C-alpha positions as CSV (number, residue, x, y, z in Angstrom):
1,M,0.0,0.0,0.0
2,A,1.3,3.4,-0.9
3,P,1.4,6.4,1.5
4,N,-1.9,8.1,2.5
5,G,-3.9,4.9,1.9
6,H,-3.5,5.0,-1.9
7,V,-3.3,1.7,-3.7
8,N,-1.4,1.7,-7.0
9,G,-1.7,5.4,-7.1
10,V,-5.5,5.4,-6.9
11,S,-7.2,7.3,-4.0
12,P,-9.6,5.2,-1.9
13,P,-13.3,6.2,-2.1
14,L,-14.4,9.0,0.1
15,T,-16.1,8.2,3.4
16,I,-18.7,10.0,5.3
17,E,-16.0,10.9,7.8
18,D,-14.0,12.5,5.0
19,L,-17.0,14.7,4.1
20,V,-17.6,15.7,7.8
21,H,-13.9,16.5,8.2
22,S,-14.0,18.7,5.1
23,L,-16.4,21.0,7.0
24,S,-14.9,20.6,10.5
25,R,-11.5,21.7,9.2
26,G,-13.0,25.2,9.2
27,C,-12.8,25.4,13.0
28,K,-10.2,27.9,14.0
29,P,-9.4,30.0,17.0
30,S,-10.9,33.5,17.2
31,S,-7.5,35.1,16.7
32,K,-7.6,33.7,13.1
33,W,-11.2,34.6,12.3
34,G,-11.7,36.6,9.1
35,I,-14.5,38.6,7.4
36,G,-15.3,37.8,3.8
37,T,-17.7,39.8,1.7
38,E,-19.4,39.1,-1.6
39,H,-21.5,41.6,-3.4
40,E,-23.3,41.6,-6.8
41,K,-23.9,44.7,-8.9
42,L,-26.8,44.9,-11.4
43,G,-25.3,46.2,-14.6
44,Y,-27.1,48.0,-17.4
45,S,-26.1,49.8,-20.6
46,K,-25.8,53.6,-20.1
47,A,-27.5,54.2,-23.4
48,P,-31.3,54.2,-23.3
49,P,-33.4,52.1,-23.0
50,H,-30.7,50.9,-20.5
51,A,-30.8,47.2,-21.5
52,R,-28.9,44.7,-19.5
53,P,-25.3,44.4,-20.8
54,T,-24.2,41.8,-23.3
55,H,-21.3,39.4,-22.6
56,A,-19.3,41.4,-25.2
57,Q,-19.7,44.6,-23.1
58,I,-18.8,42.8,-19.9
59,S,-15.8,41.1,-21.6
60,D,-14.7,44.6,-22.7
61,M,-15.0,45.8,-19.1
62,F,-12.9,42.8,-17.8
63,T,-10.3,43.6,-20.4
64,R,-10.0,47.2,-19.2
65,M,-9.9,46.0,-15.6
66,H,-7.1,43.6,-16.5
67,E,-5.2,46.3,-18.2
68,S,-5.6,48.8,-15.3
69,I,-5.2,46.6,-12.2
70,G,-3.4,43.6,-13.6
71,W,-5.6,40.8,-12.4
72,D,-5.5,37.5,-14.2
73,Y,-8.4,36.4,-16.4
74,I,-10.7,33.5,-15.5
75,M,-11.6,31.8,-18.7
76,E,-14.1,29.2,-19.9
77,G,-13.0,28.2,-23.3
78,E,-12.7,31.4,-25.3
79,H,-14.8,33.4,-22.9
80,K,-13.7,35.8,-20.2
81,I,-15.8,35.0,-17.2
82,G,-13.9,36.8,-14.5
83,L,-10.7,38.1,-12.9
84,A,-8.7,36.9,-10.0
85,H,-5.9,38.2,-7.8
86,G,-4.7,37.5,-4.2
87,G,-7.7,35.6,-3.0
88,E,-10.2,38.0,-4.6
89,T,-12.3,37.2,-7.7
90,V,-14.6,39.3,-9.9
91,T,-17.0,37.0,-11.7
92,L,-19.7,37.0,-14.2
93,E,-23.2,36.1,-12.8
94,P,-26.0,34.5,-14.9
95,G,-27.7,37.8,-16.1
96,G,-24.5,39.8,-16.4
97,Q,-24.4,40.9,-12.8
98,T,-20.8,41.4,-11.6
99,E,-19.8,39.9,-8.3
100,L,-16.8,40.5,-6.1
101,S,-15.8,37.6,-3.9
102,G,-13.5,39.3,-1.4
103,A,-10.5,37.7,0.4
104,P,-10.9,37.0,4.1
105,R,-10.0,40.3,5.9
106,R,-8.9,40.8,9.5
107,D,-11.3,43.8,10.2
108,L,-14.0,46.0,8.8
109,H,-11.5,48.7,7.8
110,A,-9.8,46.2,5.5
111,V,-13.2,45.2,4.1
112,A,-13.9,48.9,3.4
113,A,-10.6,49.4,1.6
114,E,-11.2,46.3,-0.5
115,T,-14.7,47.4,-1.4
116,R,-13.6,51.0,-2.3
117,A,-10.8,49.7,-4.5
118,H,-13.1,47.2,-6.3
119,L,-15.8,49.7,-6.9
120,A,-13.3,52.3,-8.2
121,A,-11.9,49.7,-10.7
122,V,-15.4,48.6,-11.8
123,R,-16.5,52.2,-12.2
124,A,-13.6,53.2,-14.4
125,A,-13.7,50.1,-16.6
126,G,-17.6,50.2,-16.7
127,D,-17.6,53.8,-17.8
128,A,-15.2,53.0,-20.7
129,A,-17.3,50.0,-21.7
130,G,-20.6,51.9,-21.5
131,I,-21.9,50.0,-18.4
132,D,-23.3,51.4,-15.2
133,F,-24.4,49.6,-12.1
134,M,-27.6,50.1,-10.1
135,A,-27.7,50.0,-6.3
136,I,-30.7,47.7,-5.9
137,G,-31.5,44.1,-5.2
138,L,-33.9,43.4,-8.1
139,D,-34.1,44.5,-11.7
140,P,-37.2,46.8,-11.8
141,R,-37.6,46.6,-15.6
142,W,-36.3,43.6,-17.5
143,A,-37.9,40.2,-17.5
144,F,-35.9,36.9,-17.9
145,A,-36.6,36.8,-21.6
146,D,-35.1,40.2,-22.1
147,I,-31.8,39.5,-20.4
148,P,-28.7,38.3,-22.3
149,K,-27.6,34.9,-21.2
150,M,-23.9,34.6,-20.2
151,P,-21.6,31.9,-21.7
152,K,-21.0,29.8,-18.6
153,T,-21.9,26.2,-19.0
154,R,-22.7,25.8,-15.3
155,Y,-25.4,28.4,-15.6
156,R,-26.9,26.8,-18.6
157,F,-27.5,23.6,-16.7
158,M,-29.0,25.5,-13.8
159,R,-31.2,27.6,-16.1
160,E,-32.6,24.5,-17.8
161,Y,-33.2,22.6,-14.5
162,M,-34.8,25.3,-12.4
163,P,-38.2,25.6,-14.1
164,R,-38.7,21.9,-13.3
165,V,-38.7,22.4,-9.6
166,G,-39.9,26.0,-8.9
167,T,-41.3,29.2,-10.4
168,L,-38.8,31.8,-9.2
169,G,-35.4,30.3,-10.2
170,H,-34.9,32.5,-13.2
171,D,-35.8,35.6,-11.2
172,M,-33.1,34.6,-8.7
173,M,-30.5,33.9,-11.3
174,F,-31.1,36.7,-13.7
175,R,-32.8,39.6,-11.9
176,S,-31.5,39.6,-8.3
177,C,-28.4,40.9,-6.6
178,T,-27.2,40.1,-3.1
179,V,-24.7,41.2,-0.5
180,Q,-23.2,38.3,1.5
181,V,-20.8,38.0,4.5
182,N,-18.8,34.9,5.3
183,L,-17.7,34.3,8.9
184,D,-15.7,31.7,10.9
185,F,-16.4,29.5,13.9
186,D,-14.1,27.9,16.5
187,S,-15.9,24.6,17.1
188,E,-18.9,22.6,16.1
189,A,-20.9,24.1,19.0
190,D,-20.0,27.6,17.9
191,M,-21.0,26.8,14.3
192,V,-24.4,25.6,15.5
193,A,-25.0,28.7,17.6
194,K,-24.1,31.0,14.8
195,F,-26.1,29.0,12.2
196,R,-29.2,29.2,14.3
197,V,-29.0,32.9,15.1
198,S,-28.3,33.7,11.4
199,L,-31.3,31.7,10.2
200,A,-33.6,33.3,12.7
201,L,-32.6,36.9,12.1
202,Q,-32.5,37.4,8.3
203,N,-35.5,37.9,6.0
204,S,-35.6,39.8,2.8
205,W,-37.0,39.9,-0.7
206,R,-34.1,37.7,-1.8
207,L,-35.0,35.0,0.7
208,H,-38.7,35.2,-0.5
209,V,-37.4,34.4,-4.0
210,W,-35.6,31.3,-2.6
211,T,-38.9,29.9,-1.2
212,D,-39.9,28.8,-4.8
213,V,-36.6,28.1,-6.6
214,D,-35.9,24.5,-5.6
215,N,-37.0,23.3,-2.2
216,D,-34.5,20.4,-2.4
217,R,-31.6,22.7,-2.0
218,C,-33.0,26.1,-0.7
219,G,-34.7,27.5,2.3
220,R,-34.3,28.0,6.1
221,L,-33.5,24.4,7.0
222,P,-35.7,24.0,10.1
223,W,-33.9,20.9,11.2
224,V,-30.9,23.1,12.1
225,F,-32.8,24.0,15.2
226,D,-33.2,20.3,16.2
227,E,-31.2,18.9,19.1
228,G,-28.1,17.1,17.8
229,F,-27.6,19.3,14.7
230,G,-23.9,19.4,13.6
231,F,-21.6,18.8,10.8
232,R,-22.8,15.3,10.2
233,A,-26.5,16.4,9.8
234,Y,-25.5,19.0,7.3
235,V,-23.5,16.4,5.3
236,D,-26.4,14.0,5.3
237,W,-28.7,16.7,3.9
238,V,-26.2,17.7,1.1
239,L,-25.7,14.1,0.1
240,D,-29.4,13.9,-0.8
241,V,-29.5,17.2,-2.8
242,P,-29.9,16.5,-6.5
243,M,-26.9,17.3,-8.7
244,Y,-27.0,19.7,-11.6
245,F,-23.9,18.3,-13.4
246,L,-20.7,16.2,-13.2
247,Y,-17.5,18.0,-14.1
248,R,-14.8,15.8,-15.7
249,D,-11.8,16.6,-17.9
250,G,-12.9,20.2,-18.4
251,Q,-16.4,19.2,-19.5
252,Y,-19.8,19.5,-17.8
253,H,-22.1,16.4,-18.0
254,D,-25.9,16.5,-17.3
255,V,-26.8,14.4,-14.4
256,A,-29.6,16.5,-13.2
257,G,-32.0,15.0,-10.7
258,Q,-29.6,12.3,-9.4
259,T,-28.3,12.9,-5.9
260,F,-24.8,13.2,-4.7
261,R,-25.5,10.1,-2.5
262,D,-26.0,8.2,-5.8
263,F,-22.6,9.4,-6.9
264,F,-21.1,8.7,-3.5
265,E,-22.3,5.1,-3.7
266,G,-21.1,4.6,-7.4
267,R,-24.7,4.6,-8.7
268,L,-24.6,7.6,-11.0
269,A,-26.5,6.7,-14.2
270,G,-24.3,7.0,-17.2
271,F,-21.2,6.7,-15.0
272,P,-21.5,3.3,-13.3
273,G,-18.9,2.7,-10.6
274,L,-17.5,6.3,-10.7
275,R,-17.1,7.8,-7.3
276,P,-16.6,11.4,-6.3
277,T,-13.3,13.1,-5.4
278,M,-13.1,15.9,-2.8
279,D,-13.2,18.4,-5.6
280,D,-16.6,17.0,-6.7
281,W,-17.9,17.3,-3.1
282,E,-16.7,20.9,-2.8
283,L,-18.2,21.8,-6.2
284,H,-21.5,20.2,-5.1
285,L,-21.5,22.3,-1.9
286,T,-21.6,25.4,-4.1
287,T,-24.9,24.2,-5.7
288,V,-26.9,24.1,-2.5
289,F,-28.6,27.4,-1.6
290,P,-30.0,27.5,1.9
291,D,-30.5,30.9,3.6
292,V,-27.2,30.2,5.6
293,R,-24.7,27.9,3.8
294,L,-22.0,25.9,5.6
295,K,-18.6,25.3,4.0
296,R,-15.5,25.8,6.1
297,F,-17.2,29.0,7.2
298,L,-20.7,30.2,7.4
299,E,-22.3,32.3,4.6
300,M,-25.1,34.7,5.5
301,R,-27.0,34.8,2.2
302,G,-30.1,36.7,2.9
303,A,-29.5,40.4,2.1
304,D,-30.6,42.3,-1.0
305,G,-28.0,44.3,-2.9
306,G,-27.6,48.0,-2.2
307,D,-25.1,50.9,-2.3
308,W,-21.6,50.6,-1.0
309,R,-22.3,51.8,2.5
310,F,-24.8,48.9,2.9
311,I,-22.2,46.5,1.5
312,L,-20.1,47.5,4.6
313,A,-23.1,47.6,7.0
314,L,-23.9,43.9,6.5
315,P,-20.5,42.6,7.7
316,A,-20.6,45.1,10.5
317,L,-24.0,43.8,11.7
318,W,-23.1,40.2,11.6
319,V,-19.6,40.6,13.0
320,G,-21.2,42.5,15.9
321,L,-23.8,39.7,16.5
322,L,-21.7,36.6,15.9
323,Y,-18.1,37.5,16.8
324,D,-18.8,39.0,20.2
325,A,-19.5,36.2,22.6
326,Q,-21.9,38.2,24.7
327,A,-23.9,39.4,21.7
328,L,-24.1,35.9,20.3
329,Q,-25.4,34.5,23.6
330,E,-28.0,37.3,23.9
331,S,-29.1,36.7,20.3
332,L,-29.5,33.0,21.0
333,A,-31.6,33.9,24.1
334,L,-33.7,36.3,22.1
335,T,-34.5,33.8,19.3
336,R,-34.5,30.5,21.2
337,D,-38.3,30.3,21.7
338,W,-39.3,31.5,18.3
339,T,-41.4,28.8,16.8
340,Q,-41.3,27.5,13.2
341,K,-44.7,29.0,12.7
342,E,-43.3,32.4,13.7
343,L,-40.2,32.0,11.6
344,D,-42.5,31.1,8.6
345,H,-44.5,34.3,9.3
346,L,-41.4,36.4,9.3
347,Q,-40.1,34.9,6.1
348,R,-43.4,35.5,4.4
349,E,-44.2,39.0,5.6
350,V,-40.8,40.8,6.0
351,P,-40.2,40.9,2.2
352,R,-43.6,42.7,1.9
353,L,-43.8,44.8,5.1
354,A,-40.2,45.1,6.2
355,L,-39.8,46.5,9.8
356,Q,-43.5,47.0,10.1
357,T,-44.2,43.3,10.0
358,T,-46.2,42.3,13.1
359,F,-44.4,40.0,15.6
360,R,-45.8,38.9,18.9
361,E,-47.0,42.0,20.7
362,G,-45.2,44.4,18.5
363,T,-43.3,44.6,15.2
364,V,-40.0,43.6,13.7
365,Q,-39.0,47.2,14.3
366,D,-39.2,46.5,18.0
367,V,-36.8,43.5,17.6
368,A,-34.4,45.3,15.3
369,K,-34.3,48.6,17.2
370,Q,-33.4,50.5,14.1
371,E,-33.0,54.2,14.7
372,S,-34.5,55.5,11.4
373,G,-37.4,53.0,11.2
374,E,-36.9,53.1,7.4
375,T,-35.4,50.5,5.1
376,Q,-33.8,50.9,1.7
377,A,-37.0,49.7,0.2
378,D,-39.0,52.2,2.2
379,V,-36.8,55.0,0.8
380,L,-37.2,53.9,-2.8
381,L,-41.0,53.4,-2.5
382,R,-41.4,56.9,-0.9
383,L,-39.5,58.5,-3.8
384,Y,-41.4,56.5,-6.3
385,E,-44.7,57.7,-4.9
386,T,-43.6,61.3,-4.5
387,E,-40.7,63.0,-6.2
388,W,-40.4,60.4,-9.0
389,D,-44.1,60.5,-9.9
390,H,-44.4,56.7,-10.4
391,S,-41.3,56.5,-12.7
392,I,-38.3,54.2,-12.3
393,E,-36.2,56.3,-14.6
394,P,-34.3,58.1,-11.8
395,L,-32.8,54.7,-10.8
396,Y,-30.8,55.0,-14.0
397,T,-29.1,58.3,-13.1
398,P,-25.6,58.7,-11.6
399,A,-27.1,59.7,-8.2
400,F,-28.6,56.2,-7.8
401,T,-25.8,54.0,-9.0
402,V,-23.9,51.6,-6.8
403,D,-21.2,54.0,-5.4
404,R,-22.6,57.5,-5.9
405,G,-24.6,58.1,-2.7
406,L,-28.0,56.6,-3.1
407,W,-28.5,56.8,0.7
408,D,-27.5,60.4,1.2
409,D,-29.5,62.3,3.9
410,K,-31.7,63.7,1.3
411,P,-31.7,61.6,-1.9
412,S,-33.2,63.1,-4.9
413,A,-33.6,62.5,-8.6
C-alpha cells in the first residue's frame, strides 16, 4: 500500500467521515477569524433604454480592468468570465451581474478598503465599456426573456433545470443581486449557535425568492434548530440534494436529478462505478442554496443588494452579532423560543412589510431597534410615490448607481 492509503496510485473512495472532516476543518481560534464579503452589482447599458449588458460589453470591461489593475483572467474556453488576484475574484453572474468575492479580511477597515478599490476599478472600466451599475436588489424593468444569457456552462445547466422544480429560479439567477458576508467559527458548537442565530434573524425579498426556486436545495433548513444538529447532519442533507452536473476533464455532463449520494455510492446513471473526489464534493457544496450555507465557514446569504455603505453595513452587523461572545449568547436567548410558525411568518411577511411586520406583541421594528425605522426599500418606495411621480427612470441616473450616494441624507432625482 502506498502512503496516505493509496493503492497503485489510486485514492480510496471518500467516506462520510471525510466529508464531515471537510467541514470541521474550518474550525479555527478566534485570533484567526476573518471577514469575507461578496456583493453583486446589477449592470445596465448607459445608453437608453438601459438594456442589461451583453457578454461582449462585460468582456470589454474585464479587459479594461485587467489592463488597469493587472488581475488574471478567469476563462471558460474562449470566454472571459472573471478576474482573480490575491484571494479576490470578480466573476460573471447569470444575467450579467458582476460579483466581487473578497478575500478574508482581518477587520472591517480592511473590508472597506477592499470594497472601495473594487468599486473604483469597476466604475472606471464600466464607464469606458458603456456600463453602469444600479444600487438595488432586483431589476425593476427587464424580465428573464429580455436579459442576455452569459456563456457559462454551469449556468446553462442550472437555467434549464430550475423551471422543473420551482417558479422563481430565473428571477433569482437573472434579476436579483445580493450582499453576503462569510464568517468563521471555532468549534462545532460555535458553528451551530451562529447558524441558528443567522437563520432566525435574516429575512428579505431575496429570501422570499428562494422559497420557490428549488426546495430540495434552498430554504431555512428548520432541522438546524433540532437537538443534535452538527456537521454530520449537514453532510447527510447535502448528500441527498440532486446534482446539476458532473465536471470531468474540463467538461460538464448533465446528471440533473440524481443525488450526490447516488454518486457517492457509485450509482450515477451513465457513469457506473464512478465515485466522487473531494473536488466533486466541494463543487456540489456550491450548488446548495440555503439561507445560511455551511462550507469551512458560514455564509449569510439573505441580504438584498444596495449601495456601497450597505455593503459595509452587512458585515458590521453580523460581526457584531456573531463574533462578540456576549452578543451571540444574547441573540441566542432572544430567538431561542421563536417557533417554526413564527419564523415562517417572518419569512413570508418581512419581504412585503419590512420592519412594520407584526411580531408577537409588536413589530419587527421592536426587535431590530433600528433608529430610522426606514429600510432601503421604504426610501425607494417613498421616492417612487412622490418625487419620481411613479417612474423608475431616476434609478438609471448617476445619483442612484452603486457607489454614488443613493442613501445620502436627502436623496433626490
